[in-house]
C-alpha positions in Angstrom: 170.8 66.3 97.1 171.0 67.8 100.5 169.1 66.2 103.3 167.7 67.8 106.9 167.1 66.0 109.6 165.0 66.2 112.7 163.9 64.8 115.8 161.3 67.1 116.7 160.0 67.3 120.2 160.5 70.9 121.2 157.9 73.2 122.8 155.7 73.8 119.6 155.8 77.6 119.0 152.5 79.5 118.6 151.4 80.3 115.1 153.5 82.7 113.1 153.3 84.0 109.6 155.0 82.5 106.6 154.3 82.1 103.0 154.5 78.8 101.7 155.8 78.0 98.2 155.8 74.7 96.3 157.1 71.6 98.4 158.8 69.5 96.2 161.8 67.0 96.4 164.9 69.6 95.9 165.7 69.0 99.6 164.9 66.2 102.1 164.5 67.4 105.8 164.3 65.9 109.1 163.6 67.2 112.5 165.8 67.6 115.0 166.5 68.6 118.6 164.0 65.8 120.0 163.8 65.7 123.6 160.6 64.0 123.8 158.7 63.3 127.0 157.7 59.6 127.1 155.2 59.8 129.3 151.9 59.7 127.6 148.7 60.0 130.1 148.9 57.1 132.5 151.3 55.3 130.4 154.7 55.0 131.9 158.0 54.1 130.2 161.3 53.0 131.8 164.3 55.0 129.9 167.6 54.7 130.2 170.5 57.3 128.5 172.8 56.3 125.9 175.1 58.1 123.9 173.5 58.1 120.3 174.1 59.4 116.6 172.0 59.9 113.7 172.4 56.3 112.3 172.0 54.6 115.7 168.5 56.6 116.1 167.3 55.3 112.6 168.5 51.8 113.2 167.1 51.4 116.6 164.1 53.8 116.0 164.8 55.4 119.2 164.7 59.3 120.1 168.2 61.5 120.2 169.1 64.4 121.4 172.9 64.2 121.7 171.4 61.6 124.6 169.0 58.7 123.3 166.4 57.2 125.4 166.1 53.3 125.1 162.6 52.8 125.6 161.1 49.3 127.2 157.7 48.2 126.3 154.9 49.1 128.6 153.7 46.0 130.8 150.5 47.2 130.4 148.4 46.4 127.2 149.2 48.6 124.3 146.9 51.7 124.3 144.6 53.2 121.4 146.7 55.7 119.3 145.6 59.0 120.4 144.2 61.0 117.5 144.2 64.7 116.4 141.3 66.8 117.6 138.8 66.4 115.0 138.0 70.1 114.7 139.7 73.3 116.2 138.6 77.0 115.0 142.5 78.5 114.5 141.3 82.2 113.3 137.9 83.7 113.6 137.0 87.3 112.1 134.2 89.2 111.3 133.7 91.5 108.3 132.3 95.2 108.0 129.2 93.6 106.7 128.9 91.0 109.4 129.9 88.3 107.8 132.1 85.5 110.1 134.9 83.8 108.6 136.3 80.7 110.5 139.5 79.0 109.6 138.8 75.4 110.9 141.7 72.7 111.3 140.6 69.2 111.1 141.8 65.9 111.0 138.6 64.3 110.2 136.2 63.6 107.6 137.0 62.9 103.9 138.7 65.3 101.6 137.0 66.1 98.2 140.0 64.8 95.5 138.6 67.6 93.4 138.7 70.3 95.9 142.3 69.2 96.7 143.3 69.2 92.8 141.6 73.2 92.7 144.0 74.2 95.9 147.0 72.3 94.0 146.3 74.5 91.3 146.4 77.5 93.1 149.7 77.0 94.4 150.9 75.9 90.9 151.4 72.2 91.3 151.5 70.1 88.3 148.4 68.0 88.2 148.4 64.4 89.4 145.5 61.8 88.5 142.8 62.1 90.7 142.4 58.2 91.5 146.2 58.6 92.7 145.5 61.7 94.9 142.7 59.5 96.4 144.9 56.5 96.7 147.6 58.9 98.3 144.7 60.0 101.0 143.4 56.9 101.7 146.8 55.5 102.3 148.0 58.4 104.7 149.0 57.9 108.3 147.6 61.4 109.1 145.5 63.7 107.0 145.1 67.2 108.3 143.1 70.1 106.7 142.1 73.7 107.0 139.0 75.0 105.7 137.5 78.5 105.5 133.7 78.6 106.6 132.0 81.7 105.9 128.9 82.5 107.8 126.8 85.8 106.5 123.9 87.1 108.5 120.8 85.5 107.7 122.1 82.9 105.7 120.1 80.3 107.8 123.1 77.7 108.2 124.1 78.3 104.5 127.5 78.3 105.1 130.2 78.7 102.5 133.2 76.4 103.2 136.3 75.6 101.0 139.5 73.8 101.4 142.1 76.3 102.0 145.1 74.0 103.5 146.4 70.6 103.7 149.1 68.3 104.9 149.4 64.6 105.0 151.9 62.1 106.7 153.0 58.4 105.9 154.5 56.2 108.5 155.6 52.3 109.3 153.2 53.2 112.6 156.2 52.5 114.6 159.5 54.5 114.1 159.6 56.6 110.9 157.1 59.1 109.2 157.4 61.6 106.3 155.2 64.5 105.9 154.2 65.4 102.6 151.8 67.9 100.5 152.1 70.8 102.8 150.2 73.6 101.0 148.1 76.7 101.8 145.9 78.6 99.6 148.0 81.7 98.5 145.2 84.3 99.6 145.6 82.8 102.8 149.1 82.8 103.4 151.1 84.8 105.9 148.7 83.9 108.9 150.8 81.2 110.2 148.4 78.2 108.8 151.0 76.0 107.4 153.1 76.2 110.3 150.0 75.2 112.3 149.6 72.2 110.2 152.9 71.0 110.4 153.2 71.7 114.2 150.0 69.6 114.7 151.2 66.8 112.6 154.7 66.7 114.3 152.9 66.7 117.7 150.5 63.9 116.8 153.8 61.6 115.6 155.7 62.6 118.8 152.7 61.5 121.0 152.7 58.1 119.3 156.5 57.5 119.6 157.2 58.4 116.3 160.5 60.6 116.4 162.1 59.9 112.8 160.3 62.6 110.7 161.3 63.8 107.3 160.0 65.9 104.6 160.6 67.2 101.3 161.3 71.0 100.6 162.0 73.4 97.5 164.7 75.7 98.5 162.7 78.7 98.8 160.9 77.1 102.2 164.0 75.5 103.6 164.3 78.4 106.2 161.0 77.7 107.2 161.1 74.3 108.3 164.5 75.0 109.8 162.7 77.4 112.0 160.5 74.5 113.0 163.6 72.4 113.9 164.4 70.7 110.7 168.2 69.9 110.0 169.9 69.3 106.8 172.4 66.6 105.9 172.7 65.4 109.6 176.2 64.1 110.4 176.6 64.5 106.5 174.3 61.8 105.5 172.7 62.5 102.2 169.2 61.1 100.9 169.2 58.9 97.9 166.6 58.4 95.4 165.5 56.2 92.4 163.5 57.1 89.9 162.8 56.2 86.3 165.2 58.2 83.8 163.0 58.0 80.7 
């Protein structure tokens, strides 16, 4: 099973079109070309340049792009982790009848597991127990969502809101993170929404000095992730998996 590896701290691209199929475990991908700026607000780090490869970066948790930056802990007390913006309008459009639709990115608020299951059905994913879906969301390091909010003239605040996209990440909160469950409602694909989800998660992980980022992808979306800086089989290293064979 090929692996993709990325250290990702490139300038994140503007939204571009893509169609997202099912994300699954055919390939393991990692972000690459990381040249993360380690100054975060008023927090300053001392850094030293060292040559390092993929394994060195994994073992030490330091960030690599041909050279590796070894980071000294700040002398000031640790700052709180910088959160994603709670809500951001990505797209707004007005229909001929005056109805306004907004596509809203959010990292705050609860996700209704029934809405998530319905979204998984739309993209053709197999159903998973609702209790496990809820546990997966609760135990995620980051959860980002996209909602469509439709406002009709004279609706008096009775807006129609539905879940149209989601991505999440798990992490050890220090070195490594894995992005999971990137999905977009098929009727909203082709507008760059999946790319926006992934980029915002990567940006937040990098802001928190988490530079080892991986994900799993079906073959039909590998090119999409490579365009975001993910790389298969870094230095020929393969992902290893164990699962019950019954």
